[in-house]
C-alpha positions as CSV (number, residue, x, y, z in Angstrom):
1,X,-61.0,10.1,-24.9
2,X,-62.1,13.5,-23.8
3,X,-60.8,16.6,-25.4
4,X,-60.5,18.9,-22.2
5,X,-59.6,22.0,-24.5
6,X,-62.8,21.5,-26.6
7,X,-64.9,21.4,-23.3
8,X,-63.5,24.6,-22.1
9,X,-63.9,26.2,-25.4
10,X,-67.4,25.1,-25.7
11,X,-68.3,26.3,-22.2
12,X,-66.9,29.6,-23.2
13,X,-69.0,29.7,-26.3
14,X,-72.1,29.0,-24.4
15,X,-71.2,31.7,-21.8
16,X,-71.0,34.1,-24.6
17,X,-74.3,33.1,-26.1
18,X,-75.9,33.3,-22.7
19,X,-74.5,36.9,-21.9
20,X,-75.7,38.0,-25.5
21,X,-79.2,36.6,-24.9
22,X,-79.5,38.3,-21.6
23,X,-78.3,41.6,-23.2
24,X,-81.0,41.2,-25.7
25,X,-83.6,40.4,-22.9
26,X,-82.6,43.4,-20.9
27,X,-82.8,45.7,-23.8
28,X,-86.2,44.6,-24.6
29,X,-87.3,45.0,-21.1
30,X,-85.7,48.4,-20.6
31,X,-86.5,49.9,-24.1
32,X,-90.1,50.5,-25.4
33,X,-90.3,49.1,-28.9
34,X,-91.9,50.8,-31.8
35,X,-95.4,49.7,-32.8
36,X,-94.7,47.0,-35.5
37,X,-97.0,45.6,-38.0
38,X,-98.6,42.2,-37.3
39,X,-96.3,40.2,-39.4
40,X,-93.2,41.8,-38.1
41,X,-94.3,41.8,-34.6
42,X,-95.1,38.0,-34.9
43,X,-91.7,37.4,-36.3
44,X,-90.0,39.4,-33.5
45,X,-91.9,37.3,-31.0
46,X,-91.2,34.0,-32.8
47,X,-87.4,34.4,-32.5
48,X,-87.1,34.3,-28.7
49,X,-89.8,31.4,-28.6
50,X,-87.6,29.4,-31.1
51,X,-84.5,30.0,-29.1
52,X,-86.2,29.0,-25.8
53,X,-87.5,25.9,-27.4
54,X,-84.1,24.9,-29.0
55,X,-82.4,25.5,-25.6
56,X,-85.1,23.4,-23.6
57,X,-84.6,20.6,-26.2
58,X,-80.9,20.6,-25.7
59,X,-81.4,20.7,-21.8
60,X,-83.7,17.7,-22.0
61,X,-81.0,15.9,-24.1
62,X,-78.5,16.5,-21.7
63,X,-80.4,15.7,-18.7
64,X,-81.8,12.7,-20.3
65,X,-78.5,10.5,-19.6
66,X,-75.0,10.7,-19.0
67,X,-74.4,8.7,-22.3
68,X,-73.4,10.6,-25.3
69,X,-75.4,8.4,-27.6
70,X,-79.0,9.2,-25.9
71,X,-81.6,11.1,-28.2
72,X,-83.7,14.0,-27.2
73,X,-87.2,13.3,-25.8
74,X,-88.6,15.7,-28.3
75,X,-87.5,17.3,-31.4
76,X,-86.7,21.0,-31.3
77,X,-87.9,23.3,-33.9
78,X,-86.1,23.3,-37.2
79,X,-84.8,26.5,-38.5
80,X,-85.3,27.0,-42.2
81,X,-82.1,26.5,-44.2
82,X,-80.9,29.4,-46.2
83,X,-80.0,28.7,-49.8
84,X,-76.7,30.1,-50.7
85,X,-77.2,30.6,-54.3
86,X,-75.8,34.1,-55.1
87,X,-76.5,35.9,-58.3
88,X,-73.9,38.1,-59.9
């Protein structure tokens, strides 16, 4: 059984994500960024690359088959898990 409400909600979420990524991209194109040290500059460039790789992985997954039980042809990058150990 398909939950149509969840599909509409997921589509809305994806649309908001796409719009936010477009805003970020336009900001990077239109605004000159300050000179960053090598480590910070590398990290700044790694984020869009990781997002692009993840989105490509999802696209491959959804284009691979119409069955929900298919697996992606390649694994996307794994984002490090943050520990939630608080002190204090």
